[in-house]
N, C-alpha and C positions, 0 to 999 in steps of 0.2 A: 579531534575531527569537528571541523566547522559546520553547524547547521547550516542548511541551504534554504532561502527563502524563495517561494513560488505560489502564485495565487491559485494554481491546479491543487496544491497540496491538501489543501481542506477539503476539496470534493473525493479525492482519494481517500483520507482519513474516514470521512462519512461511510465511504464504502466498505473499507477494511472493518471499521466498527459494526455495520450492519452485517457484513460476511463472517466475521470471525469473532466478533464481540471482545476485540482488542481494549477497547475503554481507552482509546486514544484522545489526547487532548486537543480539539479541532482548531487549527491554527493555520497559518502559511508557512511554518516552519517544518522541514523534513530533518527530523533529529532520530536520535537512536531508537527512540520506542517505535518511532514510523518506519525505520529500516528494518527492524526487527520483525513488524508486521507483515511487511512486503515480502521479506525472507520466507516468512512461515507461509504466505499465500503461495509463492513460487513453489515451495516444496510440496504443499498439498494439492498445486494441480500440474506437476509434472514438467515445469520449468526449470531452466538453469538458475539456481540460487546466487544472484547477483546484488541484492538489496536495491536494484534501479527499477522502477515501475515505468517500463516502455511500452511500445506499442503491442509486444506479445501479450504482456501483462493485460493491458487495456482490453484488447481481444477477449482474452479469457474473462476478465471482469463483466464486459459486455454480455458474455453468454451464460453467467451465473443466474440460476434461478433458485429459489427455497421453495 
């Protein structure tokens, strides 16, 4: 599986590290560790576990506070 590059990935990785302490390497690459973190975020927030960070995930992410 080829990792996808996207300039928004780094922002998502920063959020996931803050949210779940995943310790992801901040890059523009959506690889396996990032996908696993997204799936965990989805599971923990009652979303379908697809590994894709889309609009539903973004809406949940924006609502998260600690």
